[in-house]
C-alpha positions in Angstrom: -64.6 4.0 132.7 -62.4 7.0 131.7 -63.3 10.2 133.4 -63.8 12.0 130.1 -66.4 9.5 129.1 -68.6 9.9 132.1 -72.1 11.3 131.5 -73.5 12.2 134.9 -77.0 12.4 136.4 -78.2 13.0 139.9 -80.5 10.2 141.2 -83.9 11.8 141.9 -84.8 11.9 145.6 -88.2 10.4 144.9 -86.9 7.3 143.3 -86.5 5.0 146.3 -85.9 1.7 144.4 -83.6 0.6 141.6 -86.6 0.3 139.1 -85.8 3.8 137.8 -82.6 2.4 136.3 -84.6 1.0 133.4 -85.2 4.6 132.2 -81.4 5.0 131.7 -81.0 1.9 129.5 -79.9 2.9 126.0 -79.2 6.5 127.1 -75.8 8.2 127.4 -76.1 8.4 131.2 -73.5 6.2 132.7 -72.6 7.8 136.0 -75.1 8.4 138.8 -74.6 10.7 141.8 -76.8 9.0 144.3 -75.8 10.1 147.8 -77.2 7.8 150.5 -78.8 5.5 147.9 -75.5 4.7 146.2 -75.2 1.4 148.0 -78.7 0.3 146.9 -78.0 1.1 143.3 -74.4 0.0 142.7 -75.0 -3.7 141.9 -78.1 -3.4 139.6 -76.5 -0.3 137.9 -73.3 -2.2 137.2 -75.3 -4.6 135.1 -76.2 -1.7 132.8 -72.7 -0.4 132.7 -73.6 2.5 135.0 -71.2 3.7 137.7 -72.8 4.9 141.0 -71.0 7.4 143.2 -72.0 9.1 146.5 -70.7 12.5 145.3 -69.0 13.8 142.2 -65.4 12.4 141.8 -62.3 14.4 142.5 -61.0 14.0 138.9 -63.7 16.4 137.5 -64.1 20.1 138.1 -67.6 20.6 139.5 -69.0 24.2 139.4 -72.3 25.5 140.6 -74.4 26.8 137.8 -77.8 28.5 137.2 -80.8 27.1 135.5 -80.5 28.5 132.0 -83.1 30.5 130.2 -84.8 33.8 129.8 -85.4 35.4 133.2 -89.0 35.4 134.2 -90.5 38.4 135.8 -92.2 37.8 139.1 -94.5 40.8 138.7 -95.9 39.9 135.3 -97.4 36.9 133.5 -95.3 33.7 133.9 -94.5 33.7 130.1 -93.2 37.3 130.2 -89.4 37.7 130.1 -87.7 40.2 132.4 -86.2 43.2 130.6 -85.8 46.9 130.8 -88.1 49.2 128.8 -85.9 49.1 125.7 -83.5 46.2 126.5 -83.4 42.6 125.5 -84.6 39.9 128.0 -82.1 38.9 130.7 -80.7 35.5 129.9 -79.1 33.1 132.4 -76.3 31.0 130.8 -73.5 28.9 132.2 -71.3 29.0 129.1 -68.9 31.7 130.4 -68.4 29.8 133.7 -67.6 26.6 131.8 -65.0 28.4 129.7 -63.5 29.9 132.8 -63.3 26.5 134.6 -61.7 24.9 131.5 -59.1 27.6 131.3 -58.2 27.1 134.9 -58.1 23.3 135.1 -57.4 20.4 132.7 -60.2 18.4 134.4 -63.5 17.7 132.6 -66.1 20.3 133.8 -69.4 19.3 135.3 -72.0 21.9 136.1 -74.4 21.3 139.0 -77.8 23.0 139.1 -81.4 21.9 139.8 -84.6 23.0 138.1 -86.1 26.0 139.9 -88.9 25.2 142.3 -91.2 27.9 141.0 -90.8 27.1 137.3 -94.2 25.4 136.9 -94.5 22.4 134.6 -91.1 21.8 132.9 -91.3 20.7 129.3 -88.6 18.5 127.7 -87.1 21.4 125.8 -86.3 23.1 129.1 -84.1 20.1 130.0 -82.6 20.0 126.4 -81.7 23.7 126.8 -80.0 23.0 130.1 -77.9 20.3 128.5 -77.1 22.4 125.4 -76.1 25.5 127.3 -73.4 23.6 129.1 -72.4 21.3 126.2 -71.6 24.0 123.6 -69.0 25.5 126.0 -67.3 22.1 126.5 -68.9 20.9 129.8 -71.5 18.4 131.0 -74.6 19.1 133.0 -75.2 16.8 136.0 -78.7 16.0 134.8 -81.2 16.8 137.5 -85.0 16.3 137.3 -87.6 18.3 139.1 -89.9 16.4 141.6 -92.9 16.4 139.3 -91.1 15.1 136.3 -89.3 12.4 138.4 -92.6 11.3 139.9 -94.3 11.1 136.5 -91.5 9.0 135.2 -91.7 6.8 138.2 -95.4 6.2 137.5 -94.6 5.3 133.9 -96.6 8.1 132.4 -96.4 7.9 128.6 -95.9 11.6 128.1 -93.2 11.8 130.7 -91.3 8.9 129.2 -91.6 10.4 125.7 -90.2 13.7 127.1 -87.3 11.8 128.8 -86.5 10.2 125.4 -86.1 13.6 123.9 -83.8 14.7 126.7 -81.7 11.6 126.3 -81.6 12.1 122.5 -80.1 15.6 123.2 -77.5 14.2 125.5 -76.7 11.6 122.8 -76.3 14.3 120.2 -73.6 16.1 122.1 -71.8 12.8 123.1 -71.5 11.7 119.5 -69.9 15.1 118.8 -67.8 15.3 122.0 -64.6 15.8 119.9 -65.9 19.4 119.4 -65.1 20.1 123.1 -61.4 19.8 122.4 -61.3 22.2 119.5 -59.7 25.6 120.0 -62.2 28.4 121.0 -62.5 31.0 118.3 -62.2 34.6 119.2 -60.1 37.7 118.5 -59.9 38.9 122.2 -58.0 37.3 125.1 -59.3 38.1 128.6 -56.6 37.9 131.2 -57.2 37.9 135.0 -56.7 35.8 138.1 -60.6 35.9 138.4 -60.3 36.0 142.2 -60.5 38.3 145.1 -61.0 42.0 144.3 -60.8 41.1 140.6 -63.4 38.5 140.6 -66.6 40.6 140.0 -65.3 42.7 137.1 -63.5 39.8 135.4 -66.2 37.2 135.6 -69.0 39.6 134.8 -67.1 40.7 131.8 -67.1 37.1 130.6 -70.8 36.8 131.3 -71.8 40.1 129.6 -69.4 39.7 126.6 -71.1 36.4 125.9 -74.4 38.2 125.8 -73.0 40.5 123.1 -71.8 37.4 121.2 -68.3 38.9 121.5 -66.0 35.9 121.0 -63.1 35.7 123.5 -60.5 33.3 124.9 -60.1 33.0 128.7 -56.6 33.2 130.0 -55.7 32.5 133.6 -53.1 35.0 134.7 -51.1 32.2 136.2 -50.8 30.6 132.8 -50.6 33.8 130.7 -46.8 33.6 130.2 -47.2 30.3 128.4 -50.3 31.3 126.4 -49.9 31.7 122.6 -51.3 35.1 121.6 -50.7 34.7 117.8 -53.9 35.1 115.8 -55.5 37.4 118.3 -56.3 41.0 117.6 -56.7 42.3 121.2 -55.9 41.4 124.8 -57.8 42.7 127.8 -55.8 42.6 131.1 -58.5 43.2 133.8 -56.6 43.2 137.1 -55.5 46.4 138.7 -52.3 44.8 140.0 -49.4 44.9 137.6 -48.8 41.5 136.0 -45.7 39.4 136.9 -42.7 40.3 134.9 -43.0 37.3 132.4 -46.7 38.2 131.8 -45.8 41.9 131.4 -43.2 41.1 128.8 -45.6 38.8 127.0 -48.3 41.5 126.8 -45.9 44.3 125.8 -44.6 42.0 123.1 -48.1 41.3 121.9 -48.8 45.1 121.5 -45.4 45.7 119.8 -46.2 43.0 117.3 -49.4 44.7 116.2 -52.0 43.8 118.8 -54.3 46.1 120.8 -53.6 45.8 124.6 -56.3 47.1 126.9 -55.3 47.7 130.5 -56.9 49.4 133.6 -56.2 53.0 134.4 -53.8 52.0 137.2 -51.4 50.5 134.7 -51.5 53.2 132.0 -48.1 54.5 132.9 -46.4 51.1 132.9 -46.4 50.9 129.1 -44.3 53.6 127.2 -45.6 54.8 123.9 -46.6 57.8 121.8 -50.1 59.4 121.9 -52.4 58.1 119.3 -56.1 58.6 118.3 -58.7 56.7 120.2 -61.9 55.2 118.6 -63.8 55.8 121.8 -64.1 58.6 124.3 -62.6 58.1 127.8 -59.6 56.2 126.7 -55.9 57.2 126.4 -54.4 55.3 123.5 -50.6 55.0 123.0 -48.8 53.6 120.0 -46.4 50.8 121.0 -44.3 49.2 118.2 -46.7 48.2 115.5 -49.7 48.1 117.9 -51.1 50.1 120.7 -52.0 50.2 124.4 -55.4 51.6 125.5 -56.3 52.5 129.1 -59.4 54.3 130.5 -59.0 57.7 131.9 -61.2 56.6 134.9 -61.2 53.2 136.6 -63.6 50.6 135.2 -66.6 50.0 137.4 -69.3 48.6 135.0 -68.5 45.3 133.2 -71.3 45.8 130.7 -69.7 49.1 129.6 -66.3 47.5 129.6 -67.6 44.7 127.2 -68.8 47.3 124.8 -65.6 49.4 125.1 -63.4 46.3 124.4 -65.4 45.4 121.3 -65.0 48.9 119.9 -61.3 49.2 120.8 -60.7 45.9 119.1 -63.0 46.8 116.2 -65.9 44.5 115.1 -64.3 44.0 111.7 -62.0 41.5 113.4 -64.8 39.3 114.6 -64.2 35.9 113.1 -67.9 35.1 113.3 -70.8 37.6 113.3 -74.5 36.7 113.8 -77.4 38.8 112.5 -80.9 38.8 113.9 -79.5 37.0 117.0 -82.3 38.0 119.4 -81.9 35.6 122.3 -79.4 33.4 120.5 -75.9 32.8 122.0 -73.1 31.7 119.8 -70.1 29.5 120.6 -67.4 28.8 118.1 -64.4 26.5 118.0 -62.0 25.4 115.3 -59.5 22.7 114.4 -57.9 23.4 111.0 -59.1 23.0 108.4 -62.6 22.9 110.0 -64.7 24.8 112.5 -68.0 24.5 114.3 -70.4 27.3 115.2 -73.0 26.3 117.7 -76.1 28.4 118.5 -78.4 28.1 121.5 -81.8 29.8 121.3 -82.9 30.6 124.8 -86.4 31.6 123.6 -86.9 27.9 122.6 -89.0 28.9 119.6 -88.2 29.8 116.0 -87.2 33.4 115.4 -89.5 35.6 113.4 -86.5 36.8 111.4 -84.0 34.7 109.5 -80.8 34.3 111.4 -77.6 34.7 109.4 -74.0 33.9 110.3 -71.1 35.6 108.6 -67.6 33.9 108.8 -64.4 35.7 107.9 -62.8 32.5 106.4 -64.1 30.7 103.4 -64.9 27.0 103.8 -65.4 24.3 101.1 -68.3 22.6 102.8 -70.9 23.4 105.5 -73.4 21.2 107.2 -76.4 22.4 109.3 -77.3 20.4 112.5 -80.2 20.5 114.8 -81.2 18.2 117.7 -84.2 16.8 115.8 -82.9 16.2 112.2 -80.0 14.7 110.3 -77.3 17.2 109.2 -78.0 18.8 105.8 -75.7 20.7 103.5 -75.9 24.5 103.5 -74.7 26.8 100.7 -72.6 29.9 101.5 -73.2 33.3 100.1 -70.1 35.3 99.2 -69.7 38.6 100.9 -67.0 41.3 101.0 -65.2 39.6 103.9 -65.6 35.8 103.8 -69.0 34.1 103.5 -72.4 34.3 105.0 -74.9 31.5 105.8 -78.7 32.0 105.9 -79.8 29.5 108.5 -83.0 27.5 108.3 -85.4 28.1 111.2 -84.6 26.3 114.5 -86.2 26.4 117.8 -83.6 25.6 120.4 -80.2 24.6 119.0 -78.3 24.6 115.7 -74.7 24.0 114.7 -72.9 25.0 111.5 -70.1 22.5 110.9 -67.5 23.9 108.4 -64.8 21.9 106.6 -62.0 22.7 104.2 -60.8 26.2 105.2 -59.4 28.1 102.2 
């Protein structure tokens, strides 16, 4: 079995016999991580076309993730989301970490996390959300069941089996569309760092918090930046305080001279010559360089949330290839392969929004199809706007995708 075709699951600790394999029949799961029970399962699993491993294989990149969803306050009712007095609920998502892992390694990315012990009864849509959060970024979740769900399945409870079928159907949805994983991420901003050591916190939290703003970006490992193609991007953010290697420096300077906006830390402001220019935001020194500009803060960055907002303003929102309105707790992931694109939306509230969600796209496409996990794709008509087209989406509770074809 090719590594890119493996769909992993962790064998539940409470399943002490191979009988649970029957639940995996006719599902996408074809690779079990079974620890000490691997020997017990290998032969019967092979008859179902399922590989059994002690631990995840070396030919995949396994990263530790977090159970996705809206953060639940421990001091309020269980259904209350944690937020500031005027802020949106805090959302845990693994998408940014998957994108980072994919930028740093050509291996398929698996994300390992278990259901939280204090989550109460887990409904099927919680597991569907866990799978979708990882899948839209191009990875696979190592499916992990909580003890109560595993026990109910082991007893053959009808409601648990029906719930598992819904989870398996969500896995199947993403596997039948796995080609989307290899499409090029859409975004007008490149984020360059080594994402390690003293740079790790600011760089990784930028990715995390920019995703919460639905600021579309492309992750660039500094070690590969000299070979990265910056054409089509409007801005590049170099996060690290250390000056980049000479080939990367020349690449970034060339990007600015060609018309891009290069954003660098205060420590590197003097490395790029240029003439003073106006700044769209306080606290930044902006210099014209060739046809573009270089922007550096007057004080060192210390807050990744503020930096995400600054970068968006310096780049200008008018260059966003996709904009979402009435997003609420919806995160967007976009990828393209000319002449098509796919815009995937994950609704962490797991319920239909009270307001209609709209998506504006800067390009015009000949056809659009609307997907959800529960229904066949349906055509969706665009509405012409000043810049591109806008789509008014039907209600969806957990996941939707807008598949676009025929870019004009």
